[in-house]
ROSE-4610 file (N, C-alpha, C; in Angstrom, 1 decimal, always signed):
// ROSE-4610
residu = [X/X/X/X/X/X/X/X/X/X/X/X/X/X/X/X/X/X/X/X/X/X/X/X/X/X/X/X/X/X/X/X/X/X/X/X/X/X/X/X/X/X/X/X/X/X/X/X/X/X/X/X/X/X/X/X/X/X/X/X/X/X/X/X/X/X/X/X/X/X/X/X/X/X/X/X/X/X/X/X/X/X/X/X/X/X/X/X/X/X/X/X/X/X/X/X/X/X/X/X/X/X/X/X/X/X/X/X/X/X/X/X/X/X/X/X/X/X/X/X/X/X/X/X/X/X/X/X/X/X/X/X/X/X/X/X/X/X/X/X/X/X/X/X/X/X/X/X/X/X/X/X/X/X/X/X/X/X/X/X/X/X/X/X/X/X/X/X/X/X/X/X/X/X/X/X/X/X/X/X/X/X/X/X/X/X/X/X/X/X/X/X/X/X/X/X/X/X/X/X/X/X/X/X/X/X/X/X/X/X/X/X/X/X/X/X/X/X/X/X/X/X/X/X/X/X/X/X/X/X/X/X/X/X/X/X/X/X/X/X/X/X/X/X/X/X/X/X/X/X/X/X/X/X/X/X/X/X/X/X/X/X/X/X/X/X/X/X/X/X/X/X/X/X/X/X/X/X/X/X/X/X/X/X/X/X/X/X/X/X/X/X/X/X/X/X/X/X/X/X/X/X/X/X/X/X/X/X/X/X/X/X/X/X/X/X/X/X/X/X/X/X/X/X/X/X/X/X/X/X/X/X/X/X/X/X/X/X/X/X/X/X/X/X/X/X/X/X/X/X/X/X/X/X/X/X/X/X/X/X/X/X/X/X/X/X/X/X/X/X/X/X/X/X/X/X/X/X/X/X/X/X/X/X/X/X/X/X/X/X/X/X/X/X/X/X/X/X/X/X/X/X/X/X/X/X/X/X/X/X/X/X/X/X/X/X/X/X/X/X/X/X/X/X/X/X/X/X/X/X/X/X/X/X/X/X/X/X/X/X/X/X/X/X/X/X/X/X/X/X/X/X/X/X/X/X/X/X/X/X/X/X/X/X/X/X/X/X/X/X/X/X/X/X/X/X/X/X/X/X/X/X/X/X/X/X/X/X/X/X/X/X/X/X/X/X/X/X/X/X/X/X/X/X/X/X/X/X/X/X/X/X/X/X/X/X/X/X/X/X/X/X/X/X/X/X/X/X/X/X/X/X/X/X/X/X/X/X/X/X/X/X/X/X/X/X/X/X/X/X/X/X/X/X/X/X/X/X/X/X/X/X/X/X/X/X/X/X/X/X/X/X/X/X/X/X/X/X/X/X/X/X/X/X/X/X/X/X/X/X/X/X/X/X/X/X/X/X/X/X/X/X/X/X/X/X/X/X/X/X/X/X/X/X/X/X/X/X/X/X/X/X/X/X/X/X/X/X/X/X/X/X/X/X/X/X/X/X/X/X/X/X/X/X/X/X/X/X/X/X/X/X/X/X/X/X/X/X/X/X/X/X/X/X/X/X/X/X/X/X/X/X/X/X/X/X/X/X/X/X/X/X/X/X/X/X/X/X/X/X/X/X/X/X/X/X/X/X/X/X/X/X/X/X/X/X/X/X/X/X/X/X/X/X/X/X/X/X/X/X/X/X/X/X/X/X/X/X/X/X/X/X/X/X/X/X/X/X/X/X/X]
num = [1/1/1/2/2/2/3/3/3/4/4/4/5/5/5/6/6/6/7/7/7/8/8/8/9/9/9/10/10/10/11/11/11/12/12/12/13/13/13/14/14/14/15/15/15/16/16/16/17/17/17/18/18/18/19/19/19/20/20/20/21/21/21/22/22/22/23/23/23/24/24/24/25/25/25/26/26/26/27/27/27/28/28/28/29/29/29/30/30/30/31/31/31/32/32/32/33/33/33/34/34/34/35/35/35/36/36/36/37/37/37/38/38/38/39/39/39/40/40/40/41/41/41/42/42/42/43/43/43/44/44/44/45/45/45/46/46/46/47/47/47/48/48/48/49/49/49/50/50/50/51/51/51/52/52/52/53/53/53/54/54/54/55/55/55/56/56/56/57/57/57/58/58/58/59/59/59/60/60/60/61/61/61/62/62/62/63/63/63/64/64/64/65/65/65/66/66/66/67/67/67/68/68/68/69/69/69/70/70/70/71/71/71/72/72/72/73/73/73/74/74/74/75/75/75/76/76/76/77/77/77/78/78/78/79/79/79/80/80/80/81/81/81/82/82/82/83/83/83/84/84/84/85/85/85/86/86/86/87/87/87/88/88/88/89/89/89/90/90/90/91/91/91/92/92/92/93/93/93/94/94/94/95/95/95/96/96/96/97/97/97/98/98/98/99/99/99/100/100/100/101/101/101/102/102/102/103/103/103/104/104/104/105/105/105/106/106/106/107/107/107/108/108/108/109/109/109/110/110/110/111/111/111/112/112/112/113/113/113/114/114/114/115/115/115/116/116/116/117/117/117/118/118/118/119/119/119/120/120/120/121/121/121/122/122/122/123/123/123/124/124/124/125/125/125/126/126/126/127/127/127/128/128/128/129/129/129/130/130/130/131/131/131/132/132/132/133/133/133/134/134/134/135/135/135/136/136/136/137/137/137/138/138/138/139/139/139/140/140/140/141/141/141/142/142/142/143/143/143/144/144/144/145/145/145/146/146/146/147/147/147/148/148/148/149/149/149/150/150/150/151/151/151/152/152/152/153/153/153/154/154/154/155/155/155/156/156/156/157/157/157/158/158/158/159/159/159/160/160/160/161/161/161/162/162/162/163/163/163/164/164/164/165/165/165/166/166/166/167/167/167/168/168/168/169/169/169/170/170/170/171/171/171/172/172/172/173/173/173/174/174/174/175/175/175/176/176/176/177/177/177/178/178/178/179/179/179/180/180/180/181/181/181/182/182/182/183/183/183/184/184/184/185/185/185/186/186/186/187/187/187/188/188/188/189/189/189/190/190/190/191/191/191/192/192/192/193/193/193/194/194/194/195/195/195/196/196/196/197/197/197/198/198/198/199/199/199/200/200/200/201/201/201/202/202/202/203/203/203/204/204/204/205/205/205/206/206/206/207/207/207/208/208/208/209/209/209/210/210/210/211/211/211/212/212/212/213/213/213/214/214/214/215/215/215/216/216/216/217/217/217/218/218/218/219/219/219/220/220/220/221/221/221/222/222/222/223/223/223/224/224/224/225/225/225/226/226/226/227/227/227/228/228/228/229/229/229/230/230/230/231/231/231/232/232/232/233/233/233/234/234/234/235/235/235/236/236/236/237/237/237/238/238/238/239/239/239/240/240/240/241/241/241/242/242/242/243/243/243/244/244/244/245/245/245/246/246/246/247/247/247]
x = [+7.1/+5.9/+5.5/+5.3/+4.9/+3.4/+2.9/+1.5/+1.4/+2.3/+2.2/+3.5/+3.4/+4.5/+4.1/+5.0/+4.8/+5.8/+5.2/+6.0/+6.1/+7.3/+7.6/+8.5/+7.9/+8.8/+9.3/+10.6/+11.2/+12.0/+11.9/+12.7/+13.2/+14.5/+15.0/+14.4/+14.4/+13.8/+14.9/+16.1/+17.2/+17.0/+16.3/+16.2/+15.5/+14.5/+13.7/+13.5/+14.2/+14.0/+14.2/+15.3/+15.6/+14.5/+14.1/+13.1/+11.8/+11.4/+10.1/+10.1/+11.3/+11.4/+11.2/+11.9/+11.8/+10.3/+9.7/+8.3/+7.4/+7.6/+6.8/+7.0/+8.3/+8.6/+7.9/+7.9/+7.2/+5.7/+5.1/+3.7/+3.5/+4.3/+4.1/+4.4/+5.2/+5.5/+4.2/+3.4/+2.2/+1.1/+1.2/+0.2/+0.4/+1.5/+1.7/+1.8/+2.1/+2.2/+3.5/+3.9/+5.1/+5.0/+6.1/+6.0/+7.4/+7.4/+8.6/+8.3/+9.3/+9.2/+10.2/+9.7/+10.5/+10.5/+11.7/+11.8/+12.6/+12.0/+12.6/+13.1/+14.4/+15.0/+14.9/+14.2/+14.0/+15.1/+16.4/+17.5/+17.5/+17.5/+17.5/+18.7/+18.7/+19.8/+20.5/+19.9/+20.5/+21.1/+21.2/+21.8/+20.8/+19.6/+18.6/+19.1/+19.7/+20.2/+21.1/+22.1/+23.1/+22.4/+21.5/+20.8/+19.9/+19.3/+18.5/+19.3/+20.4/+21.3/+21.8/+22.2/+22.6/+21.5/+20.4/+19.2/+18.8/+18.9/+18.5/+19.5/+20.7/+21.8/+21.5/+20.9/+20.7/+19.2/+18.4/+17.0/+16.5/+16.5/+16.2/+14.8/+13.9/+12.5/+12.6/+13.6/+13.7/+14.6/+14.0/+14.7/+14.9/+16.1/+16.4/+16.4/+15.9/+15.9/+16.2/+17.4/+17.9/+17.9/+17.1/+17.0/+18.1/+18.4/+19.6/+19.2/+17.9/+17.4/+16.0/+15.7/+14.5/+13.4/+12.3/+11.3/+9.9/+9.8/+8.6/+8.1/+7.1/+6.5/+5.9/+5.3/+4.7/+5.7/+6.8/+7.8/+8.5/+8.7/+9.3/+8.4/+7.1/+6.2/+6.1/+6.2/+6.2/+7.5/+8.6/+9.9/+9.8/+9.2/+9.0/+8.1/+7.0/+6.1/+6.7/+7.6/+8.3/+9.1/+9.6/+10.4/+9.5/+8.3/+7.4/+6.9/+6.7/+6.3/+5.0/+4.4/+3.3/+2.0/+1.1/-0.3/-1.1/-0.9/-1.5/-0.4/-0.7/+0.3/-0.1/+0.7/+0.4/+1.3/+0.7/+1.4/+1.5/+2.7/+2.9/+4.0/+3.6/+4.6/+5.7/+6.9/+8.0/+8.0/+7.3/+7.4/+6.5/+5.6/+4.8/+3.8/+3.4/+2.3/+1.0/+1.0/-0.1/+0.6/+0.3/+1.0/+0.6/+1.5/+1.2/+0.3/+0.1/-0.8/-2.2/-2.5/-3.8/-3.9/-2.9/-3.0/-4.1/-4.3/-5.3/-6.7/-6.9/-8.3/-8.5/-7.5/-7.6/-7.9/-7.2/-7.3/-8.7/-9.3/-10.6/-11.7/-11.5/-12.4/-12.3/-11.1/-10.9/-11.7/-11.7/-12.4/-13.9/-14.3/-15.8/-16.5/-15.9/-16.6/-16.2/-15.5/-15.1/-14.5/-13.6/-13.0/-11.7/-11.3/-10.1/-9.0/-9.5/-8.6/-9.3/-8.4/-8.9/-7.9/-8.5/-7.7/-8.0/-7.0/-7.2/-7.8/-8.7/-9.4/-9.5/-8.9/-9.0/-10.4/-11.3/-12.7/-13.7/-13.2/-14.1/-14.6/-15.9/-16.5/-15.8/-15.1/-14.5/-13.0/-12.5/-11.1/-10.8/-9.6/-9.1/-7.9/-8.0/-7.0/-7.1/-5.9/-5.9/-5.4/-6.0/-5.6/-5.7/-4.7/-4.8/-5.9/-6.6/-7.8/-7.5/-6.3/-6.0/-6.0/-5.4/-5.4/-6.8/-7.7/-9.0/-9.8/-9.5/-10.2/-9.7/-8.4/-7.9/-8.4/-8.4/-8.9/-10.4/-11.2/-12.6/-12.8/-12.1/-12.2/-11.8/-10.7/-10.2/-11.1/-11.8/-12.7/-13.9/-14.4/-15.5/-15.0/-13.8/-13.2/-13.1/-12.6/-12.5/-13.9/-14.8/-16.2/-16.8/-16.7/-17.3/-16.6/-15.3/-14.5/-14.6/-14.6/-14.5/-15.6/-16.3/-17.4/-16.9/-15.7/-15.2/-16.1/-16.3/-17.2/-16.4/-15.4/-14.6/-14.4/-14.0/-13.9/-12.5/-11.5/-10.1/-9.2/-8.4/-7.5/-6.1/-5.7/-4.3/-3.7/-4.5/-3.9/-2.9/-1.8/-0.7/-0.7/-1.8/-1.9/-3.0/-2.6/-3.5/-3.2/-4.2/-4.1/-4.6/-3.9/-4.3/-4.1/-5.1/-4.8/-3.9/-3.0/-1.9/-2.5/-3.6/-4.1/-4.5/-4.9/-5.2/-4.0/-2.9/-1.7/-1.1/-1.3/-0.8/-1.5/-2.8/-3.6/-3.5/-3.1/-3.2/-1.8/-0.9/+0.2/+1.1/+1.2/+2.1/+1.5/+0.3/-0.3/-0.3/+0.1/+0.1/+1.3/+1.0/+2.0/+2.4/+1.5/+1.8/+2.8/+3.8/+4.9/+4.8/+4.1/+4.1/+2.7/+2.1/+1.0/-0.3/-0.7/-1.9/-1.7/-0.6/-0.3/-1.4/-1.7/-2.8/-4.1/-4.5/-5.7/-5.7/-4.7/-4.6/-4.7/-4.0/-4.1/-5.5/-6.1/-7.5/-8.5/-8.4/-9.3/-9.2/-8.0/-7.8/-8.4/-8.2/-8.8/-10.2/-10.9/-12.3/-12.9/-12.2/-12.7/-12.6/-11.6/-11.4/-12.5/-13.0/-14.1/-13.8/-12.7/-12.3/-13.1/-13.4/-14.1/-13.2/-13.5/-12.7/-13.4/-12.9/-13.5/-12.6/-13.2/-12.5/-12.4/-11.3/-11.1/-10.8/-11.3/-10.9/-9.4/-8.8/-7.4/-7.2/-6.1/-5.6/-4.4/-4.4/-3.2/-2.4/-1.2/-0.3/+0.9/+0.7/+1.7/+3.0/+4.0/+5.3/+6.2/+5.8/+6.6/+5.6/+6.0/+5.1/+4.8/+3.5/+3.1/+3.8/+4.2/+4.8/+3.7/+4.2/+3.2/+2.8/+1.5/+1.0/+0.8/+1.6/+1.6/+0.7/+0.6/-0.2/+0.4/+1.7/+2.3/+1.9/+1.9/+1.5/+0.1/-0.8/-2.2/-2.4/-1.7/-1.7/-1.3/-0.2/+0.3/-0.6/-1.2/-2.2/-3.4/-3.9/-5.0/-4.6/-3.4/-3.0/-2.9/-2.2/-2.1/-3.5/-4.4/-5.7/-6.5/-6.4/-7.0/-6.4/-5.1/-4.4/-4.9/-5.2/-5.7/-7.1/-7.9/-9.2/-9.1/-8.2/-8.0/-7.6/-6.6/-6.2/-7.3/-8.1/-9.2/-10.4/-10.8/-12.1/-11.9/-10.9/-10.8/-9.8/-8.6/-7.7/-7.8/-8.5/-8.7/-7.4/-6.5/-5.1/-5.0/-5.7/-5.5/-6.1/-5.4/-6.0/-6.5/-7.8/-8.5/-9.4/-9.0/-9.9/-10.7/-12.0/-12.9/-12.8/-12.8/-12.8/-14.2/-14.3/-15.6/-15.9/-17.0/-17.5/-18.4/-18.3/-19.2/-20.7]
y = [+7.6/+7.3/+5.8/+5.2/+3.7/+3.6/+2.4/+2.1/+1.8/+1.0/+0.6/+0.9/+1.3/+1.4/+0.5/-0.4/-1.2/-0.6/-0.2/+0.3/-0.7/-1.2/-2.3/-1.8/-1.5/-1.2/-2.4/-2.4/-3.6/-3.2/-4.0/-3.8/-5.2/-5.4/-6.7/-7.9/-7.8/-8.9/-9.7/-9.6/-10.2/-11.7/-12.4/-13.9/-14.2/-13.4/-13.8/-12.6/-11.5/-10.3/-10.6/-11.2/-11.4/-12.3/-13.4/-14.2/-13.5/-12.6/-11.9/-10.9/-10.2/-9.2/-10.0/-11.1/-11.8/-12.3/-12.8/-13.3/-12.1/-10.9/-9.8/-9.4/-9.4/-9.1/-10.1/-11.4/-12.4/-12.1/-11.7/-11.3/-10.1/-9.1/-7.9/-8.1/-9.1/-9.4/-10.0/-10.7/-11.2/-10.2/-9.0/-7.9/-7.3/-7.5/-7.0/-5.6/-4.8/-3.3/-2.9/-1.7/-1.1/-1.0/-1.2/-1.1/-0.9/-0.5/-0.3/-0.9/-1.4/-1.9/-1.2/-0.3/+0.5/-0.1/-0.7/-1.4/-0.4/-0.2/+0.8/+0.0/+0.0/-0.5/+0.6/+0.3/+1.3/+1.2/+1.3/+1.3/+0.0/-1.1/-2.4/-2.7/-3.6/-3.9/-5.2/-5.9/-7.0/-6.7/-7.6/-7.4/-7.0/-6.5/-6.2/-5.2/-4.2/-3.1/-3.7/-4.5/-5.1/-6.0/-6.9/-7.8/-7.1/-6.0/-5.2/-4.6/-4.1/-3.5/-4.6/-5.7/-6.8/-7.3/-7.5/-7.9/-7.0/-5.7/-4.7/-4.4/-4.8/-4.5/-5.0/-6.1/-6.7/-6.7/-5.9/-5.9/-4.4/-3.9/-2.5/-2.1/-3.0/-2.7/-2.5/-2.9/-2.8/-1.7/-0.8/+0.5/+0.5/+0.3/+0.3/+1.7/+1.8/+3.0/+2.7/+3.2/+2.8/+4.1/+4.1/+5.2/+5.2/+6.4/+6.5/+6.3/+6.3/+6.0/+5.5/+4.7/+4.0/+5.0/+5.2/+6.1/+5.5/+4.2/+3.6/+3.4/+2.6/+2.3/+3.5/+4.4/+5.5/+6.4/+6.7/+7.5/+6.7/+5.4/+4.7/+4.7/+4.6/+4.7/+6.1/+7.1/+8.5/+8.7/+8.2/+8.4/+7.6/+6.4/+5.6/+6.3/+7.0/+7.6/+8.9/+9.5/+10.6/+10.2/+9.0/+8.5/+7.8/+7.5/+6.7/+7.5/+6.8/+7.4/+6.7/+5.8/+5.0/+5.8/+5.4/+5.9/+5.2/+4.0/+3.2/+2.7/+2.9/+2.6/+1.5/+0.5/-0.6/-0.4/-0.7/-0.9/-2.4/-2.9/-4.3/-4.5/-5.2/-5.5/-6.5/-6.2/-7.0/-8.5/-8.7/-10.1/-11.0/-10.5/-11.2/-12.2/-11.8/-12.5/-12.4/-11.3/-11.0/-11.1/-12.1/-12.4/-11.4/-10.9/-9.9/-10.5/-11.9/-12.4/-11.8/-11.3/-10.7/-9.3/-8.8/-7.4/-7.5/-8.6/-8.7/-8.5/-9.1/-8.9/-7.4/-6.7/-5.3/-4.5/-4.8/-4.1/-4.3/-5.5/-5.8/-5.0/-4.9/-4.2/-2.7/-2.2/-0.8/-0.4/-1.3/-1.1/-1.3/-2.4/-2.7/-1.7/-1.2/-0.3/+1.1/+1.4/+2.8/+3.4/+2.7/+3.2/+3.9/+4.7/+5.4/+4.7/+4.0/+3.2/+1.9/+0.8/-0.5/-1.1/-1.5/-2.0/-3.4/-4.2/-5.6/-5.6/-6.4/-6.4/-7.8/-8.0/-9.2/-9.5/-8.4/-8.6/-8.7/-8.8/-9.1/-10.5/-10.8/-12.1/-13.2/-12.9/-13.8/-14.0/-13.3/-13.4/-14.8/-15.3/-16.6/-16.3/-16.6/-16.2/-17.1/-17.4/-18.0/-17.0/-15.8/-14.7/-15.1/-14.9/-15.3/-14.6/-15.4/-14.8/-13.6/-13.5/-12.2/-11.0/-11.2/-10.2/-9.8/-10.9/-10.6/-9.7/-10.0/-9.1/-7.7/-7.5/-6.2/-5.5/-6.2/-5.7/-5.3/-6.1/-5.8/-4.5/-4.4/-3.2/-2.0/-2.1/-1.0/-0.6/-1.6/-1.3/-0.4/-0.7/+0.1/+1.5/+1.5/+2.8/+3.7/+3.2/+4.0/+4.3/+3.4/+3.7/+4.8/+4.8/+5.9/+7.2/+7.2/+8.5/+9.1/+8.3/+8.8/+8.4/+7.4/+7.0/+6.5/+5.9/+5.3/+4.2/+4.1/+3.1/+1.8/+1.4/+0.2/-0.4/-1.7/-2.5/-2.8/-2.5/-2.8/-1.8/-1.1/-0.1/-0.5/-1.6/-1.9/-3.0/-3.7/-4.8/-4.2/-4.9/-4.3/-4.3/-4.6/-4.6/-3.6/-2.6/-1.6/-1.1/-0.5/+0.1/+1.5/+2.4/+3.8/+4.4/+5.1/+6.0/+7.1/+7.5/+8.4/+9.7/+10.2/+11.5/+11.4/+10.3/+10.2/+10.5/+9.9/+10.1/+11.5/+12.1/+13.4/+14.4/+14.2/+15.1/+14.9/+13.8/+13.5/+13.1/+12.5/+11.9/+12.9/+14.1/+15.1/+15.6/+15.4/+15.8/+14.8/+13.6/+12.5/+12.7/+12.7/+13.0/+11.7/+10.8/+9.5/+8.7/+8.3/+7.5/+6.0/+5.6/+4.2/+3.7/+3.7/+2.9/+3.1/+4.4/+4.6/+5.3/+5.0/+5.7/+5.4/+4.1/+3.7/+4.4/+4.4/+5.1/+6.5/+7.3/+8.7/+8.9/+8.1/+8.2/+8.0/+7.0/+6.6/+7.6/+8.1/+9.2/+10.4/+10.8/+12.0/+11.7/+10.5/+10.2/+10.3/+9.7/+9.7/+11.1/+11.9/+13.3/+14.2/+13.9/+14.6/+14.2/+13.0/+12.6/+11.4/+10.8/+9.6/+8.4/+7.5/+6.3/+5.2/+4.5/+3.5/+2.2/+1.2/-0.2/-1.2/-2.3/-3.3/-4.6/-5.3/-6.6/-7.7/-8.9/-10.1/-10.4/-11.0/-11.3/-12.8/-13.3/-14.6/-14.3/-14.6/-14.2/-15.5/-15.5/-16.7/-16.2/-16.5/-16.0/-16.8/-16.2/-16.8/-16.7/-15.7/-15.4/-15.4/-15.7/-15.7/-14.4/-14.1/-12.7/-12.3/-11.1/-10.6/-10.3/-10.1/-9.9/-8.5/-8.2/-6.9/-6.6/-5.8/-5.5/-4.3/-4.0/-2.8/-1.5/-1.4/-0.2/+0.0/-1.1/-1.0/-0.6/-1.1/-0.8/+0.7/+1.1/+2.5/+3.4/+3.1/+3.9/+4.0/+2.8/+2.8/+3.7/+3.6/+4.5/+5.9/+6.2/+7.6/+8.3/+7.5/+8.0/+8.3/+7.3/+7.5/+8.7/+8.9/+10.1/+11.4/+11.3/+12.5/+12.8/+11.8/+12.1/+12.7/+12.2/+12.8/+14.2/+14.5/+15.9/+16.8/+16.4/+17.3/+17.5/+16.5/+16.6/+17.5/+17.2/+17.8/+19.0/+19.0/+20.1/+21.2/+20.7/+21.7/+22.2/+21.4/+21.7/+21.9/+21.0/+21.1/+20.8/+19.8/+19.4/+20.4/+20.6/+21.5/+20.5/+20.3/+19.3/+20.0/+19.9/+20.5/+19.3/+19.5/+18.4/+18.2/+17.0/+16.8/+17.0/+17.3/+17.5/+16.4/+15.7/+14.6/+15.1/+14.5/+14.9/+14.5]
z = [-19.8/-19.0/-19.2/-18.2/-18.2/-18.0/-18.3/-18.0/-16.5/-16.0/-14.6/-13.8/-12.6/-11.6/-10.5/-10.0/-8.8/-7.8/-6.6/-5.6/-4.5/-4.2/-3.2/-2.1/-0.9/+0.2/+0.9/+1.3/+1.8/+3.1/+4.1/+5.3/+5.8/+5.8/+6.3/+5.6/+4.3/+3.4/+2.7/+3.1/+2.3/+2.0/+2.9/+2.7/+1.4/+1.0/-0.2/-1.1/-1.0/-1.8/-3.2/-3.6/-5.0/-5.6/-5.0/-5.5/-5.7/-4.7/-4.8/-5.9/-6.1/-7.2/-8.5/-8.7/-10.0/-10.2/-9.1/-9.3/-9.7/-9.1/-9.4/-10.9/-11.3/-12.7/-13.7/-13.3/-14.2/-14.3/-13.2/-13.3/-14.2/-14.0/-14.8/-16.3/-16.6/-18.0/-18.7/-17.9/-18.5/-18.8/-18.2/-18.5/-19.8/-20.4/-21.8/-22.0/-21.0/-21.2/-20.4/-20.7/-20.1/-18.6/-17.9/-16.4/-15.9/-14.6/-13.8/-12.4/-11.8/-10.4/-9.5/-8.7/-7.8/-6.4/-6.1/-4.8/-3.9/-2.7/-1.7/-0.5/-0.3/+0.9/+2.0/+3.0/+4.1/+5.2/+4.7/+5.6/+6.4/+5.7/+6.3/+7.1/+8.1/+8.9/+8.4/+7.4/+6.8/+5.4/+4.5/+3.2/+2.1/+2.5/+1.6/+0.5/+0.9/+0.0/-1.0/-0.5/-1.4/-2.4/-1.9/-2.8/-3.8/-3.4/-4.3/-5.4/-5.1/-6.2/-7.1/-6.6/-7.4/-8.4/-7.8/-8.6/-9.7/-9.4/-10.4/-11.5/-11.2/-12.2/-13.6/-13.8/-15.1/-15.5/-14.7/-15.0/-15.1/-16.3/-16.5/-15.9/-15.8/-15.3/-13.8/-13.1/-11.7/-11.3/-10.5/-10.1/-8.6/-8.1/-6.7/-6.1/-4.9/-4.1/-2.7/-2.2/-0.8/+0.0/+1.1/+2.0/+3.0/+3.5/+4.4/+5.8/+6.1/+7.5/+7.5/+8.5/+8.5/+9.1/+8.3/+8.8/+8.6/+8.1/+8.0/+6.6/+6.5/+5.2/+4.4/+5.2/+4.5/+3.8/+4.5/+3.8/+2.6/+2.8/+1.7/+0.5/+0.6/-0.5/-1.1/-0.3/-0.8/-1.7/-1.2/-2.0/-3.3/-3.2/-4.5/-5.5/-4.9/-5.8/-6.5/-5.8/-6.4/-7.6/-7.6/-8.8/-9.8/-9.5/-10.4/-11.6/-12.7/-13.9/-14.5/-13.7/-14.2/-14.2/-15.1/-15.1/-14.0/-13.8/-12.7/-11.7/-10.4/-9.4/-8.5/-8.4/-7.5/-6.2/-5.1/-3.9/-3.6/-3.2/-3.0/-1.9/-0.8/+0.2/-0.3/+0.0/-0.6/-0.1/+1.1/+1.6/+0.7/-0.2/-1.1/-0.3/+0.9/+1.5/+0.7/+0.0/-1.0/-2.4/-3.2/-4.4/-5.5/-6.3/-7.4/-8.5/-8.6/-9.5/-9.3/-8.1/-7.8/-8.4/-9.1/-9.7/-10.8/-11.4/-12.5/-11.9/-10.7/-10.1/-9.8/-9.3/-9.0/-10.2/-11.3/-12.6/-13.1/-13.0/-13.5/-12.7/-11.4/-10.6/-10.9/-11.1/-11.4/-12.7/-13.6/-14.9/-14.7/-14.1/-14.0/-13.2/-12.1/-11.2/-11.4/-12.4/-12.7/-11.5/-10.8/-9.6/-9.8/-8.8/-8.9/-8.0/-7.0/-6.1/-5.9/-5.9/-5.5/-4.5/-3.4/-2.3/-2.0/-1.7/-1.3/+0.1/+0.4/+1.7/+2.3/+3.5/+4.2/+4.7/+4.7/+5.2/+4.1/+2.8/+1.7/+1.8/+1.5/+1.7/+0.8/-0.3/-1.1/-0.8/+0.2/+0.6/+1.1/+0.8/+1.3/+2.2/+3.5/+4.4/+5.7/+6.3/+7.6/+8.6/+8.5/+9.4/+10.9/+11.7/+13.1/+13.8/+14.7/+15.4/+16.2/+16.8/+17.6/+16.6/+15.4/+14.5/+13.9/+13.8/+13.4/+14.4/+15.7/+16.7/+16.6/+16.5/+16.4/+15.1/+14.0/+12.7/+12.9/+13.5/+13.7/+14.5/+15.6/+16.4/+15.7/+14.9/+14.2/+13.1/+12.4/+11.4/+11.9/+13.1/+13.7/+14.1/+14.6/+14.9/+13.7/+12.6/+11.4/+10.8/+10.9/+10.4/+11.2/+12.5/+13.3/+13.1/+13.0/+12.8/+11.5/+10.4/+9.1/+8.1/+8.4/+7.5/+6.2/+6.2/+4.9/+4.4/+3.1/+2.5/+2.3/+3.1/+3.0/+4.3/+4.3/+5.5/+6.0/+5.1/+5.5/+4.8/+5.6/+5.0/+5.0/+5.7/+6.0/+5.2/+4.3/+3.5/+2.5/+2.3/+1.6/+0.1/-0.6/-2.0/-2.4/-3.2/-3.6/-5.0/-5.7/-7.0/-7.0/-7.5/-7.7/-9.1/-9.5/-10.7/-10.2/-11.1/-10.7/-10.1/-10.7/-10.2/-8.7/-8.2/-6.8/-5.9/-6.3/-5.5/-5.7/-6.9/-7.1/-6.3/-6.0/-5.3/-3.8/-3.3/-1.9/-1.2/-1.9/-1.2/-0.5/-1.1/-0.5/+0.8/+1.1/+2.4/+3.5/+3.2/+4.1/+5.1/+6.4/+7.4/+8.2/+8.3/+9.0/+8.2/+8.9/+8.3/+8.5/+9.6/+10.0/+10.1/+11.3/+11.7/+10.9/+10.7/+10.1/+8.7/+8.1/+6.8/+5.8/+5.6/+4.6/+4.9/+6.2/+6.5/+6.1/+6.4/+6.1/+4.6/+3.8/+2.4/+1.8/+2.3/+1.8/+2.3/+3.5/+4.0/+3.1/+2.7/+1.9/+0.5/+0.0/-1.4/-1.3/-0.3/-0.1/+0.0/+0.8/+1.0/-0.3/-1.1/-2.3/-3.3/-3.2/-4.0/-4.9/-4.7/-5.6/-5.1/-6.1/-5.8/-5.4/-4.3/-3.7/-3.7/-4.3/-4.4/-3.6/-3.2/-2.5/-3.4/-3.2/-3.9/-3.0/-3.3/-2.4/-2.7/-1.6/-1.7/-1.2/-1.7/-1.2/-0.4/+0.9/+1.7/+2.0/+1.6/+1.8/+2.7/+4.0/+5.0/+4.9/+4.3/+4.1/+5.4/+6.1/+7.4/+8.5/+9.7/+10.8/+11.3/+11.6/+12.0/+13.3/+13.3/+14.5/+15.5/+16.7/+17.8/+17.8/+18.0/+18.2/+19.7/+20.2/+21.7/+22.0/+23.2/+23.7/+23.1/+23.0/+22.4/+20.9/+20.2/+18.7/+18.6/+19.5/+19.4/+19.8/+20.8/+21.2/+20.0/+19.4/+18.3/+17.1/+16.8/+15.7/+16.1/+17.3/+17.7/+17.7/+18.2/+18.3/+16.9/+16.0/+14.6/+14.0/+14.2/+13.6/+14.2/+15.5/+16.1/+15.6/+15.3/+14.8/+13.4/+12.6/+11.2/+11.4/+12.3/+12.5/+13.0/+13.9/+14.4/+13.3/+12.5/+11.4/+10.3/+10.1/+9.1/+9.5/+10.8/+11.2/+12.1/+13.0/+13.9/+13.5/+13.1/+12.7/+11.2/+10.4/+9.0/+8.3/+8.6/+8.1/+6.6/+6.1/+4.8/+3.8/+2.7/+1.6/+0.6/+0.7/-0.2/-1.2/-2.4/-3.5/-4.1/-4.0/-4.4/-6.0/-6.4/-7.9/-8.4/-9.7/-10.3/-11.2/-10.9/-11.7/-12.8/-14.0/-15.1/-14.8]
């Protein structure tokens, strides 16, 4: 059993994957506790899988996991969690637009606010980001959609750096059905309805790669996945959610 597990989904990240794994390892070394870094290659079309295996060969803390077909970030993280042994679980995108040095901020908030989940938030007032204005508009619309549908006490569900106590994922992850667009939302909705405390942390976003274009199809898919979560939760009563008992 480790103190920390870092789950890093990667897709077509060959250009900087080795560098980002080593940078994440350097940050984890400064925390002074046992850890593992599980990097999941989601059936990349470049040399990501090969580079991942080469990088992990001489690094016992790095555990490579290569999927046989691409099914999205949600599935990649679920597979990584099945292999994880940490008490505290970090999610971190392999492109490192959100640097792992921010783990310490999330850990401090977890402790100070007695939270079960801490998520990075681009909408936090202390966040530093040059987020493109088109993305800001989409993010704002989506925030209000999520607020109206689910009443979540948070302002951003999609930022790629998060921290979970292991119990949260053990109770919820196996029920998550969304594999791509609204995966983060579904996981946080389930955690909230079970009764776990969710806190937000400011982030510093350093865009190493140019943002991809969000087209009408992407917006439609995000909306469709989000409505599907609402349908399963409130109409179909699909999820088997056992509320936690607080002292």
